[in-house]
C-alpha positions as CSV (number, residue, x, y, z in Angstrom):
1,M,98.0,109.5,127.5
2,N,97.4,110.2,132.0
3,A,95.9,114.0,132.6
4,N,99.2,115.5,132.8
5,N,100.6,114.0,129.4
6,K,104.1,113.0,132.0
7,Q,106.4,110.0,131.7
8,H,105.3,107.0,134.2
9,V,108.2,104.6,135.1
10,Q,107.6,102.4,138.4
11,V,110.9,103.5,139.5
12,I,113.0,106.0,139.3
13,I,116.9,106.3,140.5
14,V,118.9,109.7,140.7
15,G,122.0,110.0,139.8
16,G,124.4,107.5,137.3
17,G,127.4,106.6,139.4
18,Q,127.8,103.1,140.7
19,A,124.9,102.7,143.8
20,G,122.9,104.1,141.0
21,L,123.7,101.4,139.0
22,S,124.1,98.9,141.5
23,M,120.6,99.4,142.4
24,S,119.8,99.1,138.5
25,Y,120.9,96.0,138.2
26,F,119.0,94.9,141.2
27,L,115.5,96.2,140.1
28,Q,116.9,94.6,136.5
29,Q,117.1,90.7,137.9
30,E,113.4,91.4,138.8
31,K,111.7,92.7,135.8
32,I,110.9,96.3,138.0
33,S,110.4,99.2,135.3
34,H,113.0,102.0,135.6
35,V,115.0,104.7,134.3
36,V,118.3,106.2,135.3
37,F,118.2,110.2,135.3
38,E,122.3,111.4,135.6
39,K,123.2,115.6,134.6
40,N,126.3,114.5,133.7
41,T,127.8,111.2,132.3
42,I,127.6,107.8,134.0
43,M,131.2,108.0,136.8
44,H,131.0,111.4,136.0
45,G,132.9,112.4,139.1
46,W,135.6,109.2,138.8
47,K,136.7,110.4,135.3
48,H,136.8,114.4,135.9
49,E,137.0,114.7,139.8
50,R,140.1,113.0,140.9
51,W,143.5,113.9,140.8
52,D,146.2,112.6,138.2
53,S,148.0,110.3,141.0
54,F,145.3,109.6,142.9
55,T,144.6,105.5,144.0
56,L,141.9,103.8,145.8
57,V,142.7,103.9,149.9
58,T,141.1,100.7,149.9
59,P,142.6,97.8,148.4
60,N,140.9,96.2,144.9
61,W,139.6,92.7,146.7
62,Q,137.4,94.9,147.9
63,C,135.8,96.7,144.3
64,D,132.7,94.0,144.3
65,L,129.8,95.4,142.8
66,P,127.1,93.4,141.5
67,G,128.0,91.0,138.9
68,L,131.5,92.3,138.5
69,P,133.6,92.0,141.7
70,Y,137.5,92.4,140.7
71,D,138.7,91.3,137.6
72,G,142.7,92.2,137.8
73,D,145.5,90.0,138.8
74,N,146.9,92.7,141.2
75,P,143.7,91.5,144.2
76,K,146.4,93.4,147.4
77,G,147.2,96.5,145.1
78,F,145.8,100.0,145.4
79,M,143.9,100.8,141.4
80,T,145.2,103.7,140.0
81,G,142.0,106.2,139.6
82,K,142.4,105.2,135.2
83,Q,142.1,101.2,136.3
84,T,139.0,102.0,138.1
85,V,137.5,104.5,136.0
86,A,138.1,101.7,133.1
87,W,136.9,98.9,135.8
88,L,133.9,100.8,136.2
89,E,133.5,101.1,132.5
90,R,133.1,97.2,132.0
91,F,130.8,97.4,135.3
92,A,128.5,99.9,133.3
93,K,129.3,98.2,129.7
94,K,127.9,94.5,131.2
95,L,125.3,96.1,133.5
96,N,123.6,97.9,130.5
97,A,121.5,100.3,132.9
98,P,118.7,102.5,131.1
99,V,120.7,105.4,132.0
100,R,120.0,108.6,130.4
101,E,122.5,110.9,130.9
102,G,123.0,114.8,130.2
103,V,119.6,114.5,132.0
104,T,119.0,117.2,135.0
105,V,116.2,116.6,137.6
106,K,114.9,119.7,138.4
107,M,111.9,119.2,140.9
108,V,110.7,116.1,143.0
109,T,107.5,116.1,144.3
110,T,104.3,113.8,145.5
111,D,100.5,114.3,145.1
112,E,98.2,113.0,147.1
113,S,97.9,109.5,146.6
114,G,101.5,109.6,147.2
115,L,102.7,109.1,143.1
116,Y,105.9,110.5,142.4
117,H,106.2,113.9,140.2
118,V,109.2,114.2,138.3
119,S,110.5,117.2,136.5
120,T,113.8,117.0,135.0
121,S,115.5,118.6,131.8
122,D,114.2,116.3,129.7
123,G,110.8,115.9,130.2
124,E,107.2,115.0,132.5
125,F,107.5,111.9,134.6
126,T,106.2,110.3,137.4
127,A,106.9,107.5,139.5
128,D,106.2,105.3,141.6
129,Q,109.0,104.9,144.1
130,V,112.4,107.3,144.2
131,V,115.8,106.3,144.9
132,V,118.2,109.3,144.6
133,S,122.0,108.0,144.4
134,S,123.2,111.3,143.9
135,G,125.6,110.9,146.9
136,G,125.9,113.4,149.6
137,Y,129.2,115.3,148.4
138,H,127.5,117.3,146.0
139,V,129.2,121.5,146.7
140,P,132.7,122.6,147.2
141,I,132.9,123.9,150.2
142,V,135.0,126.7,150.1
143,P,134.9,129.1,153.5
144,R,133.8,133.3,153.5
145,M,137.1,134.2,154.2
146,A,138.7,133.2,150.8
147,E,136.8,136.5,148.9
148,R,139.4,138.3,150.6
149,I,142.4,136.3,149.6
150,P,144.2,138.5,147.1
151,S,143.2,137.6,143.6
152,S,147.4,137.1,142.4
153,I,146.1,134.1,144.6
154,R,145.2,130.9,142.8
155,Q,142.4,129.3,144.8
156,V,141.0,125.3,143.2
157,H,138.9,123.0,145.8
158,S,140.4,119.7,145.6
159,V,137.9,118.4,143.3
160,D,139.3,121.0,140.2
161,Y,142.7,119.3,141.1
162,K,144.8,117.2,138.8
163,N,149.1,118.3,139.5
164,A,151.3,120.5,140.7
165,A,151.7,121.5,136.9
166,Q,148.4,123.2,136.9
167,L,149.4,125.4,140.0
168,P,152.0,128.4,138.7
169,E,155.0,127.8,140.1
170,G,155.9,128.7,143.9
171,A,154.9,127.2,147.4
172,V,151.0,126.1,148.2
173,L,149.2,126.1,151.2
174,V,146.8,123.1,151.0
175,V,143.7,123.5,153.8
176,G,142.7,120.8,155.1
177,S,144.3,117.6,156.0
178,G,141.9,114.4,156.1
179,Q,142.0,111.8,153.3
180,S,142.7,114.6,149.9
181,G,144.1,117.3,151.4
182,A,147.1,114.8,152.8
183,Q,147.7,113.1,149.4
184,I,147.2,115.9,147.9
185,A,149.7,117.5,150.2
186,E,151.8,114.6,149.5
187,D,151.1,114.9,145.8
188,L,152.9,118.5,145.7
189,H,155.8,117.4,147.6
190,I,156.8,114.7,145.9
191,A,156.8,117.1,142.5
192,G,159.2,119.9,144.8
193,R,156.6,122.1,145.8
194,K,156.8,124.2,148.9
195,V,153.8,123.1,150.4
196,F,152.2,124.6,153.5
197,L,149.7,122.4,155.3
198,A,146.6,123.8,158.1
199,T,145.6,120.8,159.6
200,G,142.1,119.5,160.8
201,D,141.3,116.4,163.4
202,A,141.6,113.8,160.9
203,P,142.9,110.6,161.7
204,R,145.2,108.3,160.7
205,V,145.9,104.9,160.3
206,A,148.5,102.6,159.3
207,R,148.7,100.5,155.5
208,F,150.5,97.6,156.7
209,Y,150.9,96.1,160.5
210,R,152.6,92.6,161.9
211,G,152.2,91.6,158.0
212,K,149.3,92.2,156.4
213,D,146.8,95.0,154.6
214,V,145.6,96.8,158.3
215,V,142.4,96.2,155.9
216,E,142.8,92.6,155.8
217,W,143.4,92.6,159.9
218,L,139.7,94.8,160.7
219,D,138.1,92.5,157.9
220,D,138.8,89.2,160.0
221,M,138.0,91.3,162.9
222,G,134.7,91.8,161.0
223,Y,134.8,95.8,161.5
224,Y,133.0,95.9,158.2
225,Q,130.2,93.7,158.9
226,I,128.9,96.0,162.2
227,S,125.5,98.4,161.1
228,V,125.5,101.7,161.9
229,N,123.3,101.1,164.3
230,D,125.9,98.6,165.6
231,H,128.6,100.9,166.2
232,P,129.6,101.9,169.6
233,L,129.0,105.3,168.1
234,G,125.9,104.8,166.1
235,K,125.3,107.0,163.6
236,N,126.8,110.0,165.1
237,V,130.0,107.3,163.4
238,R,128.5,108.9,159.6
239,N,130.2,112.6,160.8
240,N,133.5,111.0,161.6
241,T,136.1,111.6,158.7
242,N,137.8,109.2,157.2
243,H,141.3,108.1,158.1
244,Y,144.4,109.3,156.0
245,V,146.6,106.9,154.5
246,T,147.3,106.2,150.6
247,G,147.6,102.9,148.5
248,R,150.3,105.5,145.8
249,D,152.9,103.3,145.1
250,G,151.6,99.8,146.2
251,G,150.8,101.5,149.4
252,R,152.0,103.1,152.6
253,D,151.4,105.3,155.9
254,I,150.9,108.8,155.6
255,D,153.0,110.6,158.2
256,L,152.8,114.1,158.7
257,R,155.6,114.7,161.0
258,K,157.8,113.2,158.4
259,F,156.5,115.3,155.7
260,A,157.4,118.4,158.2
261,L,161.0,116.3,159.1
262,E,161.0,117.1,154.7
263,G,160.5,120.7,154.8
264,M,156.9,120.4,155.0
265,E,155.5,122.8,157.0
266,L,152.3,121.7,159.1
267,Y,150.0,124.4,161.0
268,G,147.0,124.2,162.6
269,L,143.2,124.8,162.1
270,M,142.4,127.6,159.6
271,T,140.4,129.6,161.1
272,D,140.8,133.0,159.0
273,Y,142.6,135.6,157.2
274,D,143.0,139.6,157.9
275,G,144.7,141.0,154.7
276,D,147.7,139.9,155.5
277,N,148.2,137.2,157.7
278,L,146.5,134.0,157.1
279,I,145.6,132.7,160.9
280,F,145.2,129.5,162.6
281,Q,144.4,128.1,166.1
282,P,147.1,126.5,168.6
283,N,146.2,123.2,168.0
284,L,148.5,121.0,165.1
285,N,150.4,119.8,168.5
286,A,147.4,118.3,169.5
287,N,145.6,117.3,165.9
288,L,149.0,115.3,165.8
289,K,148.3,113.7,168.7
290,T,145.2,112.4,168.2
291,A,146.0,111.2,164.4
292,D,148.9,109.0,166.3
293,D,146.7,108.0,169.0
294,T,144.3,106.9,167.2
295,Y,146.9,105.5,164.4
296,N,148.6,103.2,167.8
297,N,144.9,102.3,169.0
298,I,143.9,100.8,166.1
299,N,147.0,98.7,166.1
300,A,146.5,97.9,169.5
301,R,143.6,96.3,169.3
302,I,144.9,94.1,165.9
303,D,147.3,92.8,168.9
304,Q,144.3,91.9,171.1
305,W,142.9,89.9,168.1
306,I,146.0,88.5,166.6
307,E,146.9,87.1,170.5
308,K,143.3,86.4,170.9
309,Q,143.3,84.0,167.7
310,G,146.5,82.5,168.5
311,I,147.5,83.9,165.6
312,D,151.6,83.3,164.2
313,T,152.9,86.3,163.3
314,A,156.9,87.2,161.7
315,E,156.4,90.8,163.1
316,G,155.7,91.8,166.6
317,P,153.6,94.1,167.9
318,S,155.2,98.1,167.8
319,V,154.4,102.0,168.3
320,Y,154.4,104.4,166.2
321,S,157.1,106.6,168.1
322,P,156.6,110.6,167.1
323,V,159.9,111.2,164.0
324,W,159.1,114.7,164.8
325,E,158.1,116.8,167.6
326,L,156.3,120.6,167.5
327,S,159.3,122.9,169.1
328,E,155.7,125.4,169.0
329,E,152.8,126.9,168.2
330,R,152.7,128.6,165.6
331,T,148.9,130.8,164.4
332,S,150.2,133.2,162.4
333,L,152.0,133.7,158.5
334,N,152.2,136.4,156.5
335,L,151.2,135.6,153.0
336,S,153.4,137.7,151.1
337,E,156.3,136.4,152.6
338,S,155.2,132.9,152.8
339,G,155.6,132.8,148.7
340,I,152.5,130.9,148.6
341,T,150.8,131.4,144.8
342,S,148.3,128.5,145.3
343,I,145.4,127.4,147.7
344,I,144.1,124.4,147.3
345,W,140.6,123.9,149.6
346,C,140.8,120.8,150.6
347,I,137.9,120.9,153.6
348,G,134.8,118.9,151.9
349,F,132.0,119.3,151.0
350,R,128.1,119.9,151.7
351,P,125.0,118.3,150.6
352,D,122.1,119.9,148.6
353,F,119.2,118.0,147.8
354,G,117.6,121.6,147.1
355,W,115.3,119.7,144.0
356,L,113.7,117.5,146.3
357,D,110.8,117.9,148.3
358,A,110.3,116.0,150.8
359,P,110.3,116.0,154.6
360,V,113.6,113.2,155.1
361,F,116.4,116.2,156.1
362,N,117.4,117.0,159.4
363,G,119.1,120.3,160.5
364,Q,122.3,119.5,158.5
365,G,120.6,119.2,155.3
366,H,121.2,115.1,155.9
367,P,118.5,112.4,155.3
368,K,117.1,110.6,157.7
369,H,116.9,107.1,156.5
370,E,117.1,103.2,158.2
371,R,119.9,101.8,156.1
372,G,118.3,103.5,153.2
373,V,114.5,103.5,153.8
374,T,113.2,106.8,154.6
375,S,109.9,108.1,156.4
376,Q,107.8,109.0,153.2
377,P,106.6,106.0,151.3
378,G,108.7,105.2,148.5
379,L,111.3,106.8,149.1
380,Y,115.1,105.7,149.6
381,F,118.7,106.5,149.4
382,I,121.7,105.0,148.5
383,G,125.4,105.6,147.9
384,L,125.9,107.1,151.4
385,P,128.2,106.8,153.6
386,W,127.3,104.6,156.9
387,L,124.1,104.2,154.9
388,H,124.3,100.5,156.6
389,T,128.3,99.8,157.3
390,W,131.6,101.5,156.8
391,G,131.3,99.8,153.1
392,S,127.4,102.0,151.9
393,G,129.8,104.5,150.1
394,R,132.6,102.2,148.8
395,F,132.6,99.6,146.6
396,S,132.5,96.9,149.2
397,G,129.4,97.5,150.5
398,V,126.9,99.3,148.1
399,K,125.6,96.1,146.4
400,Q,124.5,94.7,149.5
401,D,123.4,97.8,150.2
402,A,121.3,98.2,146.7
403,Q,120.3,93.9,146.7
404,Y,118.7,95.0,150.2
405,L,116.5,98.4,149.2
406,C,115.3,96.1,146.1
407,E,114.3,93.3,147.8
408,Y,112.2,96.0,150.2
409,M,110.6,98.6,146.6
410,Q,109.7,94.8,145.3
411,K,107.6,94.6,148.0
412,Y,106.5,98.2,148.3
413,Q,105.7,97.9,144.7
414,A,103.5,94.6,145.0
415,Q,101.7,96.0,147.8
416,S,101.3,99.6,146.4
417,V,100.2,99.4,142.4
418,K,98.7,102.1,141.3
419,V,95.6,103.0,138.5
420,F,96.6,105.2,136.1
421,D,94.7,105.9,132.4
422,C,95.4,102.7,130.5
423,T,96.4,105.0,127.5
424,K,99.0,106.6,130.2
425,K,102.6,107.0,128.3
426,S,105.5,104.0,129.5
427,L,108.9,103.7,129.7
428,S,110.3,100.1,129.8
429,A,113.3,98.8,131.8
């Protein structure tokens, strides 16, 4: 037994989502002993943190986890939340990874020899290497102004939204127009609720253009193979908000201007609540124009590709023309007069790696790395947006990231075998 009576394993993986299990897949292939610690249950977020009408916004053919690519009969469709969970459960069952569910990692430190000490709710462990696969979306963001909003108003974060029926009768304010905010606003709109939407600067993209899903065109153009280092924005692309679009009902655009025509009330960025009124910046017109410009710019790049390749398409080039124009900016809304009874905060999450004692974070708490490899030997990240490519935080690129890290870790393991007491406890893969 080693000096601290700790169980030793070559690799500890923190997080049992698709990234952690993909990492396990390749470690199993190389017979590298490891364990996956998951504080909830595997795929917890997919099972419990999506709304009822949720669908993937990327086509099913992009779902490609190691050992189990998409196995359904609708590759160009968009799996619903339940279908996605069923596919992930098939993946987990086939993989049979060494997962310990319900185990929280409390602290990870290293000693002078570089050995990792991992304190968990299920005991103490050591490891030669650690992979953090818990993602970067940990703590739901709710602004401090929410504390001043009357208790009679039901407030929930997007992570807890399921459907319109869970909310009290009345109008709903959705704050944020990224992927979640735009889709939740649409869900409430379809359900017949009066919706107020406080927009941000999220861009939008067409679902289909000139006969194909825009994702297919971008894939043909090689966009999804571009590394973060080769992207025009460089690592700054990691800070970009995702384009809003939907896979619901076979996939379609989300056009906030169309919603406005149908009665949804749009505002600019929400900044405060003064005790009576919700306060907004006068930037709704700019937000809508920016989203439309991005939409048209992406389509224009597709047009250029089609012309360059000499592709014959049934549909010709087109430019989106606004179906609704803002008459004047509104910067305040009286809460009591609006009829709003619920607020849904869709303004994202912040990372929380407080349990990881390592000098690898920037000023915003995000890890610094090159393709998941940090400056601290033996410490890695996987499953983060733009870890290496656009698909790194999605089902389309995590396999490549896991395989790359496994090859790197295998070399590291061979070069830095550590000697411990021969009677130490051991975990097997």
